[in-house]
C-alpha positions, 0 to 999 in steps of 0.5 A, a space after each residue: 485527415 484521410 483523403 481518397 482512402 490514403 493515410 500518410 503516416 509519419 514515423 518518429 523513432 530514436 536513432 540518436 540521443 541528445 548528444 548526437 551519438 547513435 543508439 544500440 538496441 536492447 536486443 543486443 545487435 550492435 552495429 546491425 541495428 538500433 532502437 530507431 531502425 528496429 522500430 522503423 522496421 516494425 512500422 513498415 511491417 505493420 503498414 504492409 500487413 494492414 494494406 494486405 489485410 494479413 491477419 497473421 498477427 492481428 486477427 481483426 484484419 480479416 474483418 476489414 475486407 470491405 475497407 479501402 483505406 491504405 497506409 503509406 510510409 514512404 521515403 521522407 516519412 520517417 524521422 529521428 526523434 532525437 530528444 532535442 528541444 523543438 527539433 521535431 516540431 521544426 521538422 514537422 512544420 515544413 512538411 505537409 500534414 500527415 494522416 497521423 503520426 506514430 511514435 516517438 519514444 521520448 516525452 519531450 519530443 512526444 509532447 511537442 508533436 502532440 501540440 503540433 498534431 492538435 493544432 493541425 487536427 490529426 491523431 498521434 499514436 505514441 509508441 512509448 511515452 510516460 507523461 500524463 499530459 499525453 494521457 488526458 483529453 484536457 491536455 491533448 485532444 488528438 493523442 492516443 498511446 499504445 504504451 501505459 502511462 506513468 500512473 500504471 507503471 507506478 502501480 507495477 513498480 510498487 507491487 514488484 518491490 513489495 513482492 521482493 519484501 520491500 514494504 518500507 524504507 523506500 527512497 525515490 531518486 527522481 530528476 526534477 523534470 516534468 515527467 519525473 516529478 509525475 513519476 514521483 507523485 504517481 509512486 507516492 499515491 501507491 506508497 500511501 495507499 499501502 501505508 509504506 514508509 518512503 521518502 523522495 529525493 529530487 535532483 537537477 542533472 548537471 551534465 550537458 553535451 557529454 561533459 562531466 561534473 565532479 561527483 563530490 561537487 554535484 547536486 546529485 551527490 548531495 541528494 544521494 548523500 541524503 539517501 545514505 543518511 536516511 538509512 533507506 536501502 531500496 532506491 527507485 530511480 526515475 529519470 528523463 535523460 537516462 543517457 546522462 543521468 545514469 552516469 551521474 548516479 553511478 559516479 555519486 553512489 561509487 563516491 559514497 560507497 553505495 555500490 557494495 551490495 547493500 542497496 537494491 536499485 530499481 529503474 522505473 520504466 526508462 533506462 539508457 541503452 545496453 552499451 552504457 551499462 558497462 561503459 565503466 566500472 562505476 556503471 557496471 557495479 551500479 547496474 549489476 543486480 538492479 531491476 528494470 521494470 518496464 511494459 513488455 511485449 507479449 510476444 517476447 514473454 510468450 517466447 520465454 515462458 511457453 514452448 509453442 513455436 507459433 509466436 506471431 510477431 516474432 515469426 512474421 519478423 523472421 519471414 520478411 524478405 528482401 523487399 522489406 529490407 530494401 524498403 527499410 533501407 530506402 525509408 531510413 532517415 539517417 544518411 550514410 556516415 552520420 551517427 545512428 546510421 544502420 544498413 540492413 543486409 539481406 538477412 537482417 530479419 533473420 539475424 537481428 532480433 527486434 528491439 524491446 519496444 519495436 512491437 509497440 511501434 507496430 501496434 501504434 501504426 496498426 491502430 492508425 489503420 484500424 481506427 481509419 477503417 472504423 471511422 470510414 465505416 461511419 462516413 459517407 464521403 471519402 474524407 475522414 476528419 482527424 477528430 473522428 479518426 482519433 476517436 475511432 482509435 481510442 475505441 479500438 480493442 484488438 489483438 496486436 504484437 504486444 497482446 490484447 490492446 485497449 485504451 482507457 478512454 471508455 473507462 477513465 477518459 485516459 487516452 493511454 493503454 489500459 493497465 489491464 491489457 499491459 504486460 509488465 516485466 522485471 529485467 534483472 541486469 547483470 554483466 551488461 545484459 538482462 534476464 526476465 525474472 518476474 512478470 505481471 500478466 494482463 488482467 492480473 491486477 499487477 500481481 507478479 509471478 516469479 519465473 526465475 530467481 533474482 540475482 542481487 548485487 552481492 551475487 546471491 538470490 537473497 535481497 539486501 537488508 532494509 537496514 533502516 537505522 531505527 526500525 519501526 518500534 510501534 510505540 504507543 503514541 501520546 494521543 492514544 496514551 492520553 485516551 487510555 489514561 483519560 478513561 482511567 482518570 474518569 473511572 477513578 474520579 467517579 469512584 472517589 466522587 461516589 465515596 464522598 457522596 456516601 460520606 456526605 449523606 451517610 446518616 440519611 436512612 435511605 443511604 444507611 440502609 444500603 450498607 455504605 461501608 461495602 459501597 465504599 469498599 466497592 469503589 476502592 475495588 473500582 479504583 484498583 481495577 482502573 489503576 491497571 490501565 496505568 501499567 499498560 500505558 507505557 513502553 520504551 517510547 515513553 522512556 521506561 526501561 526494560 526493568 521498569 516495564 517488567 515490573 509493570 507487567 508483573 503488577 498488571 494481573 494483581 491490579 486487575 484481579 484484585 479490583 475484581 475480587 474487591 468489587 464482587 466481595 463487597 457486593 457479596 458481604 453487603 447482601 450477606 449482612 442485609 440477609 443476616 437476621 432474616 435468614 437461617 445462617 449458613 457458613 458454606 457460601 461464606 467459606 467458598 467466598 473466602 476460599 476463592 479469594 485465598 486461591 486467587 491470591 495464591 495463584 497470583 503469588 505462584 505466578 509471580 514467583 514461577 513465571 512472571 510476565 515480562 516485557 518482550 519486544 518481538 520482531 514481526 518483520 525480519 526484513 525491515 526489523 519492525 517490532 512490537 512490545 508487549 507483556 508476555 510469558 510462557 504460562 500467561 494463558 494458563 494462569 489467566 485461565 485459572 484466575 478467570 475460573 477462580 474469580 468467576 466464583 465470587 460472581 456466581 456467589 454474589 448472584 446467588 445471594 442477590 437471588 435470595 435477597 429479592 424478597 427484601 425491598 431495601 436490598 434492591 438486589 435486582 440492580 446487582 443482577 443488572 450489573 452481573 448481566 452487563 459484566 457477562 455480556 461485556 465478557 462475551 464480547 470482550 473475549 474475541 475482542 481481546 484475542 484480536 487485540 492481542 494479535 494487533 501489530 499496532 499496540 496503540 489500538 490494543 492499549 486503547 481497546 483494553 483500557 476501554 474494557 477495563 474501564 467499563 467493568 470497573 465503572 459499570 459496577 460503581 454506577 449500578 451500585 450507586 443508583 439505588 441509594 441515590 434514587 432513594 435519597 432524592 425520591 425521599 427528599 421529593 416526597 418530604 417536600 410535597 407532604 402537607 400538614 395533617 397528612 399521614 406518613 409512612 409507618 410500620 407495624 413492629 413487634 411481629 416476627 419477620 419470615 425466615 428465608 432459607 439459603 
């Protein structure tokens, strides 16, 4: 609650770890600063500039000249956020309630403080927290975070490894704690969205109070052994207690020989301090060539990627004078001689770089002040409730030390920073320090931009192979094979059933007039064409050898084109004999038909001898080794086009004969026209579809697509050819059953010459 326009702010910052050891900042100033000391300095900078309405970093401060709110961070208002259970809440319980809390940088402490803030009803603005329970109002009604939650960071991590060519075979090594399990679950959402092959491996940390457990006897060792057995070579490490867990990981991977440059380690959003990176040889080998993905302060990024001299936060940091140094030493919660104690010299702000996350603490404090002024503008009294204060914070949009800052409350009701206002960085760790190699800018959809080449564990810029023991082969699955073979079986059974029906009723006039012998031949052609589906249905996944698959590839065009020639050849000769005796005989069409059949088989023979199709397995991803198998040949397209042209000739000849037979009722040639039109329409649609299917990386879809096309061509020929005799037979039977005694039947005048039709 804010009373009399004064807002006391408690600051929690990391000065020590859970073992009571002092921390060293990421900025590389050992002995001169620490993460907690640097973040406290940033908090005091924010307090000063807010109270003075100095717009040097935050332009929106110039709009608040009518606001009388003042922040207050005094001696006794700063605390060490050591991640020890209940210490933070015990500290806060004996103190007067503040206006708000800024910090800390630990999930365990942050959630405890969040519960205390909710009970006392004042806002807490997290400077760095990951747990999703801090980001949703149903868990915390009085929190906000200037740091993105674990869901946003997971998106950035997955997109980063994809930029580095790691599309599959990802192992997630996570500590079995509340927050790390959330990390694993958040990564799973994005992996599944991209349909990436991945696996998760959880472990329980067995180090306590700085003690060690033999690597080969630890739970972590067994889990890392499973990762090695899986063959996955990209390992994302998510942990809650990096000061202890990193050492465990280093010992395990060294014992298992996984520090040899064949693996790519990616640290997700939380890592131990820089001094631990070279604490022993195991740690050095583990860290070298790894990537640390983290939200990054905008001012640091601009200082590395632009030539401009005006970088507000950094410039303001350098401009702080002795008064700020004196206040920093005064507010310092660590007493001289205790672990984590730092004393700021007069040149502190000139000689010491700010901690990597100090700017987030600055924005946390600044948002408390801006939110207070926003809430005060709506109040008529001198008292502002904690709930109104917190809601005003969540509705802020301002430019701070970390760039443009907005919370997700208005869009998603999440109280953490919007991913669209977050800068993410990939830090390439090497020799105990890091280099910014890749960056994801705000409003980029977490698209990564390379600033400098990444150096991997082997010292080169070439990423290690994924080295999956069995790369994805894209075999045809049983379900897809069953679908294709089911179409084939149905087509064959339909053709055979039609043949049986023709034999059964062959003596009926309506059937015998339809030239059943040629319909039998047509059904044989449909069986042959459907059989071509069978030779497409197999690959190595079904146990077929390379030699057997080569023979199947050679046989496929024979089945396909033979079936087509038989179907249209039978229709041609059926119409020919129906016209025979009623037309002037001509041998030109017959000669062309025979020539086309001979040319087709000659082409198939030459193709088989000269350059037969063979089974080829093509690697489509050099990094992962993923491949597809298919029938291919150097002259596949050329011979396919030649055969298509040749086999189209019988189609044209059959259509010509059908047109000439339109004046013969029993020929019913219009059904032949219907069949040809169906085939042509299907052909027009099939050509682009076939081209697309050939480009499919999943042969399952390709196989089913071709199976349906082949089945349609063969089956539609049988169905349409069987319609005329079937209708005629059952219509005749119906008429016979209705004829009454004494009625005249159908008759015909004989002895008169029929008209001669020119062909």
